[in-house]
N, C-alpha and C positions, 0 to 999 in steps of 0.2 A: 205468848208462848215462851217458856223458860227453857233454854237449851244449855246443856253442859258444854264447857270448852273441850275442844278436841285434845286428846292425849298427844304428846309430841311424837311418840312412836307411830301412832296411827297417821298423823299428818305426814310423817316421813314416808311411810308406805304409799300414801296417796300421791305424793310428789313423784316417787319412783314410777308408779303406775302411769301417771300422766306423761312422763318423759319417754316411756317405752311405746313403740308403735303397737297399737292394739293391746296395750297392757291394761290390766285391771287388778285392783286390790281385791283379794278374795276374802279377807277378814280372818278372824281367829279360829273359825271352825273348819277351815280347809288345811291341806297339807303344805301349801306354799303361801307366802305373803303376797306376792305379786306374780301373776302369770301373764305370759305373752305367747305368741305362736311358737317361738323358738327358745325362750328362756323361762326358767323357773327361779324366781328371786326370793331369797331369804333375807329380809331386811333386819339389821341389828343397829339400833341407836344406842351407842355406848357412851358412858361418861368420859372415857378416854381410851385410846388405843395403846397397846403395849409399846413401851419405848423402843424396843428392838425393831418393831415394825416401822415406826416413825423414822428411825435412823437409817434403816435399810432403804426406805423409799427416798429419803433426802439424798442419800448417796446415789441412787439410781437417777434422780433428777439432775444432780450435779454432773454426773458422767455421761448424760444422754446427749448425743449430737442433735443439732437442729434437724427438724423434720421427722424425728422418730418419737415413739412413745416410750417413756420410762416405765419399766415393769420390774417387779421383784418376784422371783420364784423361790419359795422357801419350803423346806421340809425338815422333819425331825430326823436326826442322825439314826441310821439303822432302818429307816422305813423305806419302802419302795418309792422310786422316783414318781410313779404314777399317783402317789398320795400327796405330792407337793401342792402348795397353795400359790395362787397367783394374786399379786397385789398391784393395783394401779389406781390412779385417781378416777373418780366417777365421770368427769368430763371426757377423758380419753376413752374409758370403757364405753360410754354412751355413744361416742362417735364410731367406734368399731362395731358395736352392736347394731347401730342404725344402718351402717353400710352392709353388714351381714344380712339383716332383714330386707333391705332394699334389693340386694343381689338375688336372694331366694324368692322375692315377690315380683321380680321384674317380669313384665309381660313378654311373651314370646312373639 
């Protein structure tokens, strides 16, 4: 049987789905790339991130005290604060998301 190699963006979505509790890759025909009970993930595999985002995150890491998560919150000037974006690394986000899912799934 001749199988085609997996596209890197599909493999990225699969890895995200495996990392999430009860997560699954929905494929290109659905509205979200990866779904789980509490999160709807849109996965983007980019050639590179904008330099401003990289520099802002490096500054957050540099200034972050031990035991805390470095997070960047950025928005466009003139836009509502509710439209700001949150940027953090995947390992930290996954730890927080897993704790959130554990908390809401904890047996009574």
